Each structure stands twice: as C-alpha cells, then as structure tokens.
N, C-alpha and C positions, 0 to 999 in steps of 0.2 A: 557903484565908483566913478570915480571923476574921467575921465576921458588924463587919456593917454598925454603926456610928447610927441607922438609918435600918428596918435589919431587923428588932434591934433594938426601937426604935418601932413599929414595927409589933408586935412576941408572934410574925413569925420564931421558928421554932424549928431544930436543928443537923438534916436530909434520914435526916445515917446518925447510927449509934450504931457507938464504935471498939473494936472488942472484946479488942482486943494491937496489935505490931506488924504484925501479919500477913491479917489478920483487922475486918471493917467489915459491918455487919448494917444490912441497907435494913430496916425493920422495914412487913411479911407481906412478900418475900419474900426476907427469910431471908439465912444468912451469905455473901460471897463471903473471896476467901484472892488475895494481894497477894504481891509482888517482899518489898512494906514500902509501909509503912501513914505514912505523915506528916500524923499530926490531933488536935489544936494543935502548932505546931513553931514554934521563931524559923527564923530562916534557915537561922541557921549551924550550926542542927543539920541542918539538911536536906545543910544544902554539905556535911558532915561525912562524912558517911556514903558520897556523890559523890564526894567528891575525891577518892580514891586513881584514878578512871576520867582523870583528867588524866591522871594518871601512864602510864596505861595509851594511853591516846592521842602520848605523848612520846616512849610507844618500839615505836611504830610500830604500836600497835593501832586499832580502828574503833571510837570510841562514838558516843551515841545518849542521850541524856532527854531521858525522852518523857512531858510533859506531860497527861496526859489526864484529861473530865469537863465536864461540861454549862459553857454560863454563867454565868461568875460564878459557879466553882465555885477561884478559884485559879489556872489556872495559867501567869495572865500575874504573879503578886504572886510565884509562889513564882519562876519563871524571870528578872526584873526589880529583885523588891520595889520598895520604895519608896526614893527620898533620906535615909531614915534610917536606911535595912534594906536593900542591895544581898544578892538578892536570887543565881541560882548563876550566873545570866551572868558577869554582874561580877568573883563568889568567883573561878572559873576562872579569869578571862583573866589574873586577879594571882597564881593560884598556874599558871599555864602561868607565866609572866611569872618569878618567882619563880623552880623548873625551872628551864628555863634558862636562867640569869644562872650556872645551878653547872654548866651545864657545861661 
C-alpha cells in the first residue's frame, strides 16, 4: 500500500525494495522471489493481472486470491480498495456479472 501521511511525516521509509515484477529485496535479509510483485501499483493494474482468474472460476476451476503480509502492509487496501479506487474483490464481482451476462 502507499505510505500514509503520518508515516511520511514521521520520516518512515519503505521496508522492502522492488527488484522486478517477481522479486523483492529485504535489507540485510536477501532477495525473495514470488509469482508476482505489485508494488506500488494502481488497483486497476493489480486487477488486470488477476482478471483471468474470474473466467477460470466461471469455467469451474477453484480459484484463490491470497494476500499475505504484516499488519499495515496493504492486504485490505488491495482486496477492497477505497471508495475512489475499488479493489480486487469489487472488480472481480463486477467482472463475474459481466461474464455471466454473456452466457
């Protein structure tokens, strides 16, 4: 999630460095590889990478979107977003209705 104004005012810094779209570096701990790294990114950009999962669910496959991280890392923000920028959950439901309306 983006740092909030309080964190910025306190002089807090990011705890990780994005190496590329699959790797993060944690200072003094090393580089870690994941299926995907979204940091920072717009809600739309994150959803576009997950959009095909909705079609897979309609096709009968089991689908899970898993958000993991420490408190304050942005899990809820990514899944639910804000009133101005909808997260993955709301966008996925809209996509589900769009897909099923074409059946």
